[in-house]
N, C-alpha and C positions, 0 to 999 in steps of 0.2 A: 427448415428454419422452423421457431416458433409460433403459437397463431397467435403470442400479441407481441409478434417480431416486428420493426418499422426499418427501411427504407429510407434514409435522412442524411441528407449534402456522400450522396454517394454509396453507403457504406449500412452493412446491416446491423442491429442491435450483438450481432454474433460474433463482428467482424472488430467490432469498439470493446466487446467486453473479453474477447482474447489475444484483443494490445493494451489493455490496461497494462498490466505487470510491466514489458518494455516504455508504456509510454511515463508511465510512474518513476521511473527508472531515465528516464530524458536520452531511451536508447535511440529511439523513433528521427528517420528525417522528417526535416519538419513541414513536410506536404502532408505526411500521413499527420502530423499533428494537428495539425489547422485540419483536417477532414474529423478526424476527434474529435473536438473541440465545437466544430460545427454541429455535426452528431445529437452530443451532448448540450448544446445548445438547444434545440429542439425538442429531445428527447428526456421530457421527465426520465421516463423507469430508466437509463441508461443513468443519468444526470446524476438518480437518488443511490443509484447501487456504487458508481462511481466511487461519489462521495465517502457513503461506508464502508468503501474499499482501499479506500487512502488513507480515512480515517484510520485503518486496522491496521495498514499497513504502517503508518508511520507511528503508533504505540506497538508495533514491536520493534520496529527501529531502534528506539525508545529505547525501550526494555533489554534490548539485544548492545548497546552503548555502555549499561549497567555492570558496575561488575559485582559480582556473584559476591555474595553476603560471606562472611566466616564463619563456619558452626562455632557452637560458644562454645566447645571442648575446646576445642586450637585457637580462641584468641587469648581463654585461662590462661594456657598456656604459654602459649607468646608472653603475655601481663608475665608471668611468674618467670620467666628465666631473661624477661628484660631486666626484673627486678621490678615494675610501677605496681 
């Protein structure tokens, strides 16, 4: 257990951190989600980390949805081939 670790709503900070990914993916049972939400509502350290982690996950997911850019050389070849 970390020195600054707390037990809130029946969960330690380590347990909350271990479940962050499944929490964000909606993979946890409703009672476990509720316990995590109760813990985070009273634990500023977990709330701050969870918010930062969630933001990073959202940014990565958004980036993965973006199409890969077409390299300039290929784009020029396509334009030439299409007569544009």
